[in-house]
C-alpha positions in Angstrom: -26.1 -28.4 -49.2 -24.7 -27.2 -46.9 -24.6 -29.0 -43.2 -26.8 -26.6 -40.4 -24.2 -24.1 -39.0 -22.9 -25.1 -35.5 -22.6 -23.0 -32.3 -19.4 -21.6 -31.0 -18.0 -22.8 -28.3 -17.7 -20.4 -25.8 -13.6 -19.4 -25.0 -13.0 -19.7 -21.3 -10.4 -17.9 -19.7 -8.4 -19.0 -16.5 -10.2 -15.9 -14.8 -13.9 -16.5 -16.0 -14.0 -19.8 -13.7 -11.9 -17.8 -10.6 -14.6 -15.9 -11.2 -17.3 -18.8 -11.4 -16.0 -20.6 -8.7 -15.7 -17.4 -5.9 -19.5 -16.8 -6.7 -20.6 -20.7 -5.8 -18.7 -20.2 -2.8 -20.0 -16.5 -1.7 -23.2 -17.9 -2.2 -23.3 -21.9 -1.5 -20.1 -22.3 0.3 -16.8 -24.6 -0.5 -18.5 -27.9 -1.5 -20.5 -26.7 -4.4 -17.4 -25.4 -6.2 -16.6 -28.9 -9.0 -15.7 -28.5 -12.5 -18.8 -29.9 -13.5 -20.7 -26.8 -11.4 -18.3 -24.4 -13.3 -19.0 -25.5 -16.5 -22.3 -25.0 -16.3 -22.5 -21.4 -15.8 -19.5 -21.2 -18.6 -22.2 -23.1 -20.8 -19.0 -25.5 -21.5 -18.8 -28.9 -20.7 -16.5 -29.9 -17.7 -13.6 -31.5 -20.1 -12.6 -28.1 -20.7 -11.9 -27.0 -17.9 -9.3 -28.6 -17.7 -6.9 -27.2 -20.3 -6.9 -25.4 -17.3 -6.9 -26.9 -13.8 -6.6 -30.6 -14.2 -8.4 -31.2 -11.1 -11.0 -29.3 -9.2 -8.4 -29.5 -5.7 -5.7 -28.0 -8.1 -8.4 -24.7 -8.6 -9.0 -24.5 -4.9 -5.7 -24.9 -4.0 -5.4 -21.4 -7.3 -8.5 -19.8 -4.8 -6.5 -20.4 -1.1 -3.9 -19.0 -2.6 -5.8 -15.8 -3.9 -8.4 -15.8 -1.1 -5.0 -15.8 1.2 -3.7 -12.7 -1.1 -6.5 -11.0 -0.6 -6.9 -11.3 3.1 -2.9 -10.4 3.5 -4.0 -6.6 1.1 -6.9 -6.1 3.8 -4.4 -6.1 6.6 -2.1 -4.3 5.0 -4.6 -1.7 4.6 -5.4 -2.0 7.8 -1.8 -1.4 9.5 -0.7 1.9 6.4 -2.5 4.7 8.3 -0.2 3.6 11.4 2.9 4.5 12.7 5.3 2.6 13.3 4.2 0.9 17.0 4.7 -3.2 16.6 1.6 -3.4 19.6 -0.6 -1.3 17.0 -0.9 -3.3 14.3 -0.4 -5.6 16.5 -3.3 -5.6 17.7 -4.8 -3.9 13.6 -3.8 -6.6 12.0 -5.8 -9.1 15.0 -8.9 -6.8 14.5 -8.1 -6.6 10.8 -8.5 -10.7 11.3 -11.8 -11.4 12.5 -13.4 -8.2 10.6 -11.7 -9.8 7.2 -13.0 -13.1 8.1 -16.6 -12.3 10.1 -17.2 -10.5 5.8 -15.6 -13.6 4.0 -17.4 -16.8 5.1 -17.3 -19.1 2.4 -13.8 -17.5 2.0 -12.2 -17.8 5.5 -13.4 -21.5 6.0 -12.1 -22.9 3.1 -8.5 -21.3 3.4 -8.9 -21.6 7.2 -11.3 -24.7 8.0 -11.5 -27.0 4.7 -10.1 -30.3 4.9 -9.4 -30.2 0.9 -6.3 -27.3 1.9 -5.2 -28.2 5.3 -2.5 -26.2 6.9 0.1 -26.3 10.0 0.8 -23.0 11.5 4.6 -22.7 10.4 3.3 -22.6 6.5 0.9 -20.1 7.4 3.3 -18.9 8.8 5.5 -18.7 4.7 2.4 -17.4 3.3 1.7 -13.8 2.5 -0.4 -12.5 5.4 1.2 -14.6 7.6 4.5 -12.2 7.3 2.6 -9.6 8.2 1.8 -11.6 11.5 5.7 -12.1 11.8 6.7 -9.0 10.7 4.3 -7.2 13.5 5.4 -9.5 15.7 8.9 -9.2 15.0 8.8 -5.2 15.8 7.6 -6.0 19.9 10.2 -8.6 20.1 11.9 -5.9 18.6 10.8 -2.3 21.0 9.3 -4.8 24.4 9.8 -7.0 27.2 8.0 -9.5 26.2 6.7 -11.5 29.1 7.3 -15.1 27.8 6.6 -18.8 30.0 9.8 -20.1 31.9 11.4 -23.1 29.8 10.4 -25.0 33.0 6.3 -24.0 32.4 6.7 -25.5 29.5 4.2 -29.0 29.3 7.1 -31.6 28.6 4.6 -32.8 26.8 4.9 -30.1 23.7 8.4 -29.7 24.0 9.4 -31.6 20.8 6.5 -29.7 18.7 7.8 -26.3 19.9 11.4 -27.3 18.9 10.6 -29.5 15.5 8.2 -25.5 14.9 11.0 -23.2 16.6 13.6 -24.5 13.9 11.1 -24.3 11.5 10.6 -21.1 11.7 13.7 -19.8 12.0 14.8 -21.9 9.0 11.7 -20.1 7.1 13.0 -16.6 8.8 15.8 -16.5 7.2 15.5 -17.7 3.5 12.6 -14.9 3.6 15.1 -12.7 5.1 11.9 -11.0 6.7 13.6 -8.1 10.1 12.5 -10.5 12.5 14.9 -10.5 16.1 15.5 -14.4 15.8 18.2 -14.6 17.8 14.8 -14.3 20.6 12.7 -16.3 18.9 14.0 -18.5 22.1 11.0 -22.2 23.2 9.3 -19.5 25.4 8.6 -17.4 22.8 8.0 -20.0 20.9 5.7 -20.9 22.8 3.5 -17.3 23.2 3.2 -17.4 20.1 1.7 -21.0 19.9 -0.8 -19.7 22.4 -1.6 -16.4 20.9 -2.3 -18.0 17.1 -4.8 -20.6 19.1 -6.5 -17.0 21.2 -7.8 -15.4 17.9 -7.6 -18.1 15.9 -9.9 -19.6 18.5 -12.9 -16.3 18.7 -12.7 -16.0 15.2 -13.9 -19.2 13.8 -16.1 -20.1 16.8 -18.0 -16.6 15.6 -17.5 -17.4 11.7 -19.3 -20.2 12.2 -21.9 -19.5 14.6 -21.0 -21.3 17.7 -20.2 -18.8 20.3 -21.3 -20.4 23.9 -23.4 -18.2 25.5 -25.2 -15.5 23.5 -23.7 -11.9 22.7 -24.9 -8.2 21.7 -22.1 -7.4 20.4 -18.3 -9.9 20.1 -16.5 -7.2 19.1 -16.5 -6.4 22.8 -15.9 -9.9 24.0 -13.0 -10.1 20.9 -11.5 -6.2 22.1 -10.9 -8.0 25.7 -9.1 -10.5 24.3 -7.2 -9.0 23.0 -6.2 -6.1 26.4 -5.6 -9.6 28.2 -3.3 -10.7 25.3 -1.8 -7.1 25.4 -1.8 -7.2 29.5 -0.7 -10.1 30.0 2.6 -10.4 27.5 4.1 -6.9 28.7 2.7 -4.6 25.6 0.2 -1.5 25.4 -2.1 -1.2 22.6 
């Protein structure tokens, strides 16, 4: 007498896990991504996933890296047809960042606004999309007389933090071999880079999360006005 044949356990690949993770994230947000939920979608038990990921945190970090690569690829596509013009490319990257965030709000949340993926600005610049920003910023510094805040106007309470960031950024640029005029990265330029990121990230975050302070029929007009103001006050045109 033979025993009852058991059903075969599905073979789960890392690609399967990432596919289901992306689907859960897109439909329900980061909180829905658990190993138990993924296992349920794949028809296996949660321990079967430990062959690929030791924890939810490891999986989330893997997805964060993947989304960063997606963003970098998108930005590269945006600037590929443009001439070798630092201003045009920098503004296109800023617009591309906004477009990607609005088209992928869950992914944006995981990468930029999730407690599980906290990253300093320094770490952002050391990632694929951050290096694209830096390359465009380097072309701006090389080709334009950028209007930076005089050293004496930088708030004293910020100087130590800015010097630390400047030191780390210079070290990263040296190790990466990026074409960036490091000799121009004084404290004023460092301060300006932080301010630009704050303005860009702040606008995009408010828009993605629906927290803009007033109703706007076309928020892109406000975004473009902000970019035009950046171009005017820093000394480049786009």
